C-alpha positions in Angstrom: 1.2 0.7 -9.7 -2.2 1.5 -11.1 -2.5 4.4 -8.6 0.8 5.8 -10.0 -0.3 5.4 -13.6 -3.5 7.2 -12.8 -1.6 10.0 -11.0 0.9 10.3 -13.9 -2.0 11.0 -16.2 -3.9 13.5 -14.0 -6.6 11.0 -13.0 -7.2 9.7 -16.5 -4.8 6.7 -16.5 -7.7 4.3 -15.9 -11.1 5.1 -17.2 -14.2 3.7 -15.5 -14.8 1.0 -18.1 -11.2 -0.1 -17.9 -11.3 -0.4 -14.1 -14.5 -2.5 -14.3 -12.7 -4.8 -16.7 -9.7 -5.2 -14.4 -11.7 -6.1 -11.3 -12.8 -9.6 -12.5 -9.2 -10.3 -13.6 -7.8 -9.3 -10.2 -10.4 -11.4 -8.4 -9.8 -14.4 -10.6 -6.0 -14.1 -10.3 -6.2 -13.8 -6.5 -8.4 -16.9 -6.3 -6.1 -18.9 -8.6 -3.2 -18.1 -6.3 -5.0 -19.6 -3.3 -6.8 -16.6 -1.8 -10.4 -17.2 -0.6 -11.7 -13.9 -1.8 -15.2 -14.2 -0.3 -13.7 -15.2 3.1 -11.3 -12.3 3.0 -14.2 -9.9 2.3 -16.3 -11.4 5.1 -13.4 -11.1 7.6 -13.0 -7.4 6.7 -16.8 -6.8 6.7 -16.8 -5.6 3.1 -18.0 -6.8 -0.3 -15.7 -8.5 -2.7 -15.3 -5.2 -4.5 -14.5 -3.4 -1.3 -11.4 -5.3 -0.5 -9.1 -2.9 -2.2 -10.7 0.3 -1.1 -8.0 1.1 1.4 -5.3 1.0 -1.2 -7.1 2.1 -4.4 -7.2 5.8 -5.4 -8.6 5.1 -8.9 
């Protein structure tokens, strides 16, 4: 969804500061829904912030 919003606005749908504000929310929400974010990152061999790199264009 966020990739599409960004695409619809020629790459300006999510500014850097807005993306940085979204990351803790996504991390917290994922944790609250039972995901062990540090363990997931470790299994993939990435940092917590790198978990979404495969799917994130913004």
